[in-house]
C-alpha positions, 0 to 999 in steps of 0.5 A, spaced: 478 474 517 471 476 517 468 478 510 467 485 512 475 485 513 476 481 507 472 487 503 476 492 506 483 489 505 482 487 497 482 494 494 488 495 499 492 490 496 490 491 489 492 498 489 499 495 492 499 489 487 502 493 481 510 495 481 509 502 479 504 503 485 509 499 490 514 504 487 511 510 489 509 508 496 516 506 497 519 513 494 513 516 499 515 512 505 523 514 504 522 521 502 516 524 505 511 528 501 512 530 493 509 533 487 508 529 481 514 533 478 519 530 483 515 523 483 516 522 476 523 523 476 527 518 474 521 514 473 520 509 467 512 512 466 510 519 464 507 524 469 500 522 467 501 515 468 504 517 475 498 521 477 493 516 475 497 511 479 497 516 485 489 517 484 489 509 485 492 509 491 488 515 493 482 511 492 485 505 496 486 510 502 493 509 501 496 517 500 492 524 500 494 530 496 493 537 498 494 544 494 501 548 495 500 553 491 500 550 483 502 543 485 499 538 489 503 534 494 502 527 495 503 524 502 503 516 505 496 515 509 499 512 515 492 509 518 491 505 511 498 502 511 497 500 519 491 497 516 495 493 511 501 491 516 494 488 521 492 484 515 498 481 514 499 480 521 493 476 522 495 472 515 502 470 518 499 468 525 494 463 521 500 460 517 504 460 523 498 456 527 497 451 521 504 450 521 504 448 528 498 443 527 502 440 521 508 439 525 503 436 531 500 431 526 507 429 523 510 428 530 504 424 532 
């Protein structure tokens, strides 16, 4: 991975590295766009905390928000999720190549 790709990936994975934020991403993926009120239902944290976590996800490009009446609706940003998938695929490929080299070395 190039230094530019690493700089791009770091905030993405930092945002996903928090359990509450990861739950929010999973919930949005499962149920589609949602308001703070809906996203904070059955959550272990306050609406204020949910809002702060969504802002972090927004800063990493993982979610977007739009006003609908008096509420903001939050939804996943598919491009950044695709970026995360591509980064993980790249890392997985590197691991597979390293394991293949190790297997070849051990078999010699």
